[in-house]
C-alpha positions in Angstrom: -3.6 -1.2 45.7 -5.0 1.4 43.0 -4.6 1.7 39.1 -4.5 4.3 37.4 -6.5 4.9 34.3 -7.2 8.2 31.8 -10.2 9.3 33.0 -12.6 8.0 31.0 -12.6 4.4 32.9 -10.4 2.3 29.8 -7.6 1.0 32.1 -4.3 1.4 32.7 -3.3 4.9 30.9 -3.9 3.9 27.6 -3.8 6.8 26.4 0.2 7.4 27.9 3.0 8.6 26.7 3.4 6.1 24.1 0.4 6.8 22.7 0.8 10.4 22.9 4.1 10.0 20.9 2.2 7.8 18.2 -0.3 10.4 17.2 2.5 13.2 16.9 5.0 10.6 14.7 1.5 10.2 12.5 1.3 13.9 12.5 4.1 15.0 11.2 4.6 12.2 8.9 0.6 12.9 7.4 2.9 17.3 7.8 5.5 16.3 5.3 2.9 14.4 3.1 1.0 17.2 2.7 4.1 20.0 1.8 5.6 17.6 -0.2 1.9 17.1 -2.2 1.6 20.8 -2.4 5.3 21.5 -3.6 4.8 18.9 -6.3 1.9 19.8 -7.5 3.3 23.2 -7.7 6.8 23.1 -9.1 7.1 19.6 -9.8 8.9 16.5 -8.3 12.2 16.9 -9.7 12.6 20.3 -8.8 11.1 19.8 -5.2 13.9 19.4 -2.4 14.0 17.9 0.8 14.7 21.4 2.2 11.7 22.7 0.3 9.9 20.3 2.2 10.9 20.0 5.7 10.7 23.7 5.7 6.9 24.3 4.1 6.1 21.2 6.7 7.4 23.1 9.4 10.5 20.6 10.2 14.1 20.4 10.7 16.2 19.2 7.6 17.2 15.8 10.1 13.6 15.6 11.7 12.5 14.5 7.3 15.0 11.9 7.4 13.9 10.5 10.7 10.9 9.4 9.3 11.6 9.3 5.6 14.7 7.7 4.1 14.7 9.7 0.5 12.1 12.1 -0.8 11.2 9.8 -3.6 10.1 7.6 0.2 7.7 10.5 0.6 5.0 9.2 -1.7 6.1 5.9 -2.5 5.4 4.4 1.1 1.8 3.9 2.3 3.1 2.7 5.3 0.2 -0.3 5.3 2.5 -3.4 5.2 1.6 -4.7 9.3 -2.2 -4.1 8.0 -1.5 -6.6 5.4 0.7 -8.8 6.9 -2.2 -9.3 9.1 -4.7 -9.4 6.6 -2.4 -12.3 5.5 -2.6 -14.1 8.7 -6.1 -14.1 9.4 -6.9 -16.0 5.4 -8.6 -19.3 6.5 -7.0 -22.5 5.1 -7.7 -24.7 2.3 -8.8 -22.8 -0.2 -7.7 -23.1 -4.0 -5.0 -21.4 -5.8 -8.0 -18.9 -7.2 -10.2 -18.4 -4.5 -7.2 -17.6 -1.8 -5.7 -15.3 -4.5 -9.4 -13.7 -4.3 -9.6 -13.3 -1.0 -6.2 -11.7 -0.6 -7.3 -9.1 -3.0 -10.1 -8.0 -1.8 -8.5 -7.6 1.9 -6.0 -5.5 0.5 -8.3 -3.4 -1.8 -10.5 -2.8 1.6 -7.3 -1.9 4.0 -5.8 0.4 0.2 -8.8 2.0 -0.1 -9.7 2.5 4.0 -6.6 4.7 4.1 -6.9 8.0 2.6 -2.5 8.5 1.6 -2.3 5.0 0.1 -6.0 6.2 -2.2 -4.9 9.6 -3.4 -6.0 9.7 -7.2 -3.5 12.7 -6.7 -0.5 10.8 -5.5 -0.5 8.5 -8.3 -1.2 11.5 -10.4 2.4 12.1 -9.5 3.7 9.0 -9.2 2.7 8.6 -12.7 3.5 11.8 -14.1 7.2 11.6 -13.2 10.0 8.6 -14.9 11.3 8.4 -11.6 9.0 8.0 -9.3 6.9 5.3 -12.3 10.3 3.5 -11.8 10.2 3.6 -8.5 6.6 2.7 -7.8 7.3 -0.9 -10.5 10.3 -1.8 -8.1 7.4 -1.9 -5.2 5.4 -3.9 -7.0 7.6 -6.4 -8.0 9.2 -6.4 -4.3 5.1 -6.4 -3.4 4.5 -9.6 -6.0 7.6 -11.4 -4.8 6.3 -11.8 -1.0 2.6 -12.3 -2.2 4.5 -15.8 -4.4 6.5 -16.6 -1.1 2.9 -16.5 0.5 0.9 -18.4 -2.1 3.6 -20.9 -2.6 4.1 -21.4 1.8 -0.2 -21.7 1.5 -0.1 -24.3 -1.0 3.1 -26.2 -0.4 4.8 -25.8 -3.4 8.1 -24.6 -3.8 8.9 -20.9 -4.3 9.9 -22.1 -8.3 7.5 -24.0 -9.2 6.6 -23.3 -12.9 2.8 -23.9 -12.4 3.3 -21.3 -9.9 5.1 -18.9 -11.7 3.4 -18.9 -14.1 0.1 -18.6 -12.1 1.4 -15.6 -10.7 2.5 -13.5 -13.9 -0.7 -14.1 -15.2 -2.2 -13.0 -12.4 -0.1 -10.0 -11.5 0.0 -9.3 -15.7 -4.4 -8.8 -15.3 -4.0 -6.8 -12.5 -1.1 -4.2 -12.9 -3.0 -3.9 -16.3 -6.0 -2.8 -14.4 -4.9 -0.9 -12.2 -2.3 1.1 -14.9 -5.0 1.9 -18.0 -5.1 5.4 -17.4 -8.5 4.5 -16.8 -10.3 6.0 -13.7 -12.1 3.5 -11.9 -14.7 4.2 -9.3 -14.0 2.7 -5.9 -16.8 0.8 -6.1 -16.4 -0.5 -9.5 -12.6 -1.6 -9.1 -12.9 -4.5 -6.9 -15.7 -6.1 -9.3 -14.1 -5.3 -12.3 -10.5 -7.1 -10.6 -12.2 -9.9 -9.5 -14.7 -10.5 -13.1 -11.3 -10.5 -14.4 -10.0 -13.1 -11.7 -12.8 -15.1 -12.6 -12.0 -15.0 -16.6 -8.6 -16.8 -15.7 -10.4 -19.4 -13.6 -12.1 -19.8 -16.9 -9.4 -20.3 -19.2 -9.7 -16.8 -20.8 -13.2 -17.8 -22.6 -13.9 -15.2 -25.4 -17.6 -16.3 -25.8 
């Protein structure tokens, strides 16, 4: 019995309907985000409507809402949840809590930097420049911290409400958030070493000399 291939020796139809559909969806999401960013830059976030974004992206109002729940989610979301979850599953067992967080930070940082949308400075400038978006981004950050706390609790075998865990996560996330939102534009090559250096200081008990 013959097997249908895509003509490049890649086996059974790896570029079939599913792959074409996924590519089309990715292009549509990118078109919507590109249109939104252009409008936000030209007339501001609050003055931009969903209808304007859809029109500029060449899609219908209904299509817009198939891809994004709201105008806010166009810029807040980054589509990296599955990659982040996959990276956490690959973390080796037996690390202490500081080495675990080092691993998490390095892996998640690499995922973010590799993604053009997540690492877009203009996107973050729009978020930081609008009170509504800053609040939404804060809520999203708190959600990510809650998920990370649960992961650390499960990994370390401690209850989610353990005071030591809560203090540890609060200290780490506080330092990471301070560096990330300091307003200083840190070059990509310097950002991860700075985050890890801050974690080293925490592990050493915050020495001043």
